[in-house]
C-alpha positions in Angstrom: 0.0 0.0 0.0 1.6 3.2 -1.2 -1.1 5.9 -1.7 1.3 8.9 -2.3 3.9 8.5 -5.0 5.8 11.4 -4.0 5.4 15.2 -3.1 6.7 18.3 -4.9 7.7 21.2 -2.5 6.1 23.8 -4.7 2.9 25.6 -4.5 2.5 24.7 -0.8 3.5 21.1 -1.4 2.0 19.3 -4.5 0.9 15.7 -3.7 1.1 13.1 -6.5 -1.2 10.0 -5.8 -0.1 6.6 -7.0 -3.8 6.0 -7.8 -4.1 9.0 -10.1 -0.7 8.1 -11.9 -1.7 4.5 -12.6 -5.2 5.4 -13.7 -3.6 8.0 -16.1 -1.2 5.4 -17.2 -4.0 3.0 -17.9 -5.7 5.6 -20.1 -2.6 6.2 -22.1 -1.9 2.5 -22.6 -5.6 2.1 -23.9 -5.0 5.1 -26.2 -1.9 3.5 -27.5 -3.6 0.2 -28.2 -6.7 1.7 -29.9 -4.9 4.1 -32.2 -2.6 1.3 -33.3 -5.5 -1.0 -34.0 -7.2 1.8 -35.9 -4.2 2.1 -38.3 -4.3 -1.8 -38.6 -8.0 -2.0 -39.7 -7.8 1.1 -42.0 -9.4 3.7 -39.9 -8.4 7.2 -39.1 -6.3 7.4 -35.9 -7.3 11.1 -35.6 -10.8 10.4 -35.4 -10.1 7.5 -32.9 -8.4 10.0 -30.7 -11.3 12.3 -30.9 -13.8 9.6 -29.9 -11.3 8.5 -27.2 -11.5 12.0 -25.4 -15.3 11.8 -25.2 -15.3 8.0 -24.2 -12.6 8.8 -21.4 -14.7 11.8 -20.0 -17.8 9.5 -20.1 -16.1 6.6 -18.4 -14.9 8.8 -15.6 -18.2 10.4 -15.1 -20.1 7.1 -15.4 -17.8 5.3 -12.9 -18.1 8.1 -10.5 -21.7 8.5 -10.6 -22.1 4.7 -10.1 -19.9 4.8 -7.0 -21.7 7.8 -5.6 -25.3 6.2 -6.1 -24.2 2.8 -4.7 -21.7 3.6 -1.9 -21.3 7.3 -0.9 -24.6 8.9 -1.7 -24.9 10.4 1.9 -21.4 11.7 1.7 -22.1 13.5 -1.5 -25.2 15.2 -0.1 -23.3 16.5 2.8 -20.1 17.5 0.8 -21.0 17.9 -3.0 -17.5 19.0 -4.0 -16.2 15.6 -2.9 -17.8 14.2 -6.1 -14.7 15.6 -8.0 -12.0 14.2 -5.8 -11.4 11.1 -8.0 -7.6 11.1 -7.5 -8.4 9.6 -4.1 -10.2 6.7 -5.6 -14.0 6.1 -5.7 -14.6 4.9 -9.4 -16.6 1.9 -10.2 -15.5 0.4 -13.5 -18.9 -1.1 -14.5 -20.3 2.4 -14.4 -17.6 3.6 -16.6 -18.2 0.9 -19.2 -21.9 1.8 -19.2 -21.1 5.6 -19.7 -18.4 4.9 -22.3 -20.6 2.7 -24.3 -23.6 5.1 -24.4 -21.3 8.1 -25.5 -19.3 5.8 -27.9 -22.5 4.6 -29.6 -23.9 8.2 -30.0 -20.6 9.6 -31.4 -20.0 6.7 -33.8 -23.6 7.0 -35.2 -23.3 10.7 -35.4 -20.3 10.5 -37.6 -21.7 7.5 -39.7 -19.0 5.1 -39.0 -19.2 1.3 -39.0 -20.6 0.7 -35.6 -19.4 -2.7 -34.5 -16.1 -2.4 -36.2 -15.3 0.7 -34.2 -16.6 -0.7 -31.0 -14.5 -3.8 -31.3 -11.5 -1.6 -32.2 -12.0 0.4 -29.0 -12.6 -2.8 -26.8 -8.9 -3.8 -26.8 -8.1 -0.6 -24.7 -10.6 -1.4 -22.1 -9.1 -4.5 -20.3 -5.5 -3.2 -20.7 -6.3 0.3 -19.1 -8.5 -1.4 -16.4 -5.8 -3.7 -15.4 -3.3 -1.0 -14.9 -5.8 1.2 -13.0 -6.6 -1.7 -10.7 -3.0 -1.6 -9.5 -3.8 1.9 -8.4 -6.5 0.7 -6.3 -4.1 -1.7 -4.7 -1.6 1.0 -3.9 -4.5 3.2 -2.5 -5.8 0.4 -0.4 -9.4 0.7 -1.7 -11.5 -2.0 -3.2 -9.9 -4.5 -0.9 -11.1 -8.1 -0.2 -12.6 -9.5 3.0 -10.4 -11.0 5.8 -8.8 -14.2 4.6 -8.4 -17.4 6.7 -5.2 -18.1 8.5 -2.5 -19.7 6.5 -3.9 -18.3 3.0 -0.7 -17.9 1.1 -2.0 -15.3 -1.3 -3.5 -13.0 1.2 -2.1 -9.5 1.7 -1.7 -7.6 5.0 -2.0 -3.7 4.6 0.3 -1.7 6.8 -2.3 1.0 7.3 -6.0 0.9 8.4 -7.8 0.7 5.0 -11.3 0.7 6.6 -13.1 -0.1 9.8 -14.0 -3.3 8.2 -10.4 -4.4 8.0 -8.1 -3.2 10.8 -4.3 -3.2 10.5 -2.5 -6.4 10.6 -5.4 -8.6 9.2 -4.7 -10.6 6.1 -7.2 -9.7 3.2 -7.9 -11.1 -0.2 -6.1 -9.0 -2.7 -9.1 -8.6 -4.9 -7.5 -5.5 -6.7 -4.7 -7.8 -7.9 -7.2 -10.6 -8.8 -9.2 -8.3 -11.0 -5.9 -6.7 -12.4 -4.3 -10.1 -13.4 -7.8 -11.2 -14.7 -8.0 -8.1 -17.0 -4.4 -8.6 -18.2 -5.4 -12.2 -19.2 -8.6 -11.1 -20.9 -6.7 -8.4 -22.9 -4.0 -11.1 -24.0 -6.6 -13.4 -25.1 -8.6 -10.7 -27.1 -5.6 -9.1 -28.6 -3.4 -12.0 -29.4 -5.7 -14.9 -30.0 -9.2 -13.8 -30.8 -8.3 -10.8 -32.9 -6.5 -13.1 -35.5 -9.7 -15.5 -35.4 -12.5 -12.9 -35.4 -15.4 -13.9 -37.7 -17.8 -10.9 -37.4 -18.0 -7.4 -36.2 -18.9 -7.1 -32.5 -17.3 -10.4 -31.5 -14.6 -8.9 -29.6 -16.9 -6.6 -27.5 -19.4 -9.4 -26.8 -16.6 -11.9 -25.7 -14.9 -9.0 -23.6 -18.2 -8.2 -21.8 -18.9 -11.9 -21.1 -15.4 -12.6 -19.7 -15.3 -9.5 -17.5 -18.7 -10.1 -16.2 -17.7 -13.6 -15.0 -14.4 -12.2 -13.6 -16.2 -9.4 -11.7 -18.9 -11.8 -10.3 -16.2 -14.1 -8.9 -14.0 -11.4 -7.5 -17.1 -9.9 -5.7 -17.2 -13.1 -3.7 -13.9 -12.1 -2.0 -14.6 -8.3 -1.7 -15.0 -6.5 1.6 -18.6 -6.0 2.5 -18.9 -2.9 4.7 -19.7 -0.4 1.7 -21.3 -2.7 -0.7 -24.9 -2.6 -1.7 -26.7 -6.0 -1.8 -29.9 -6.7 -3.9 -32.4 -9.1 -2.4 -29.8 -10.1 0.2 -28.2 -12.4 -2.4 -26.2 -10.4 -5.0 -24.0 -7.2 -4.7 -24.9 -4.5 -7.0 -21.8 -5.4 -9.1 -22.8 -9.0 -9.3 -26.3 -7.9 -10.6 -24.7 -5.8 -13.1 -22.5 -8.6 -14.2 -25.5 -10.9 -14.7 -27.0 -8.2 -17.0 -23.7 -7.7 -18.8 -23.6 -11.5 -19.5 -27.1 -11.3 -21.0 -26.2 -8.2 -23.0 -23.0 -9.9 -24.3 -25.0 -13.0 -25.4 -27.5 -10.8 -27.2 -24.8 -9.0 -29.1 -22.9 -12.1 -30.1 -26.0 -14.0 -31.3 -27.6 -11.0 -33.1 -24.4 -10.0 -34.9 -23.4 -13.5 -35.8 -26.8 -14.3 -37.2 -26.7 -10.9 -39.3 -23.3 -11.9 -40.6 -24.6 -15.3 -41.7 -27.7 -13.9 -43.3 -25.5 -11.4 -45.2 -23.5 -14.4 -46.5 -20.1 -13.1 -45.5 
């Protein structure tokens, strides 16, 4: 756990947070992959960068709104300006995906570009950027897991009190690292395997949504529970969204595959 990367003794002492640096690094890595893919498939990298700007803004707003509505709604009511303090954490990835998808869909349609070709092109940047950003969560001590049993070799003990739910010295499941490694694996599969075997537009996005939804559902089983919202006492809000994502992914895959076959491609 290393929430502060370094401090600059200027302007009264400027603090650079590790979380913010890693999230920014994730965005840059995603931008690099997307623009490179745009060149490969014959699309304009400049247009891709234009869309990336709006997608990133939508992802940040969507992830923050999701977090506020499900976790810190009371805090925002008492201190509205805390909504903008994203460098300290407090972003939920699923909300970012929803926000980015809505804005991306609108922008691509507005510019009359091939919808699913562009969505697939952008998908590669999502798991890579998210995997790097989750490392920031680990450094900040947020999004931690619940206490692990004694002798669990892969548990992590944070040096500071990350929450009242997990006092110092208690081994926790490293859910941040679990999700990060899972996202790196998803990216590797999509980029190095599925990209070469893709048979229809929209396949990359549908497979990503399916794999990530399963990953998040499983990781949620190990997450700390003091701030999570549960639905019907069974599923966390994130798990319910994961179930919806699986259904949506199946719809995209079946619909686009059938359209591809009907068009005789």
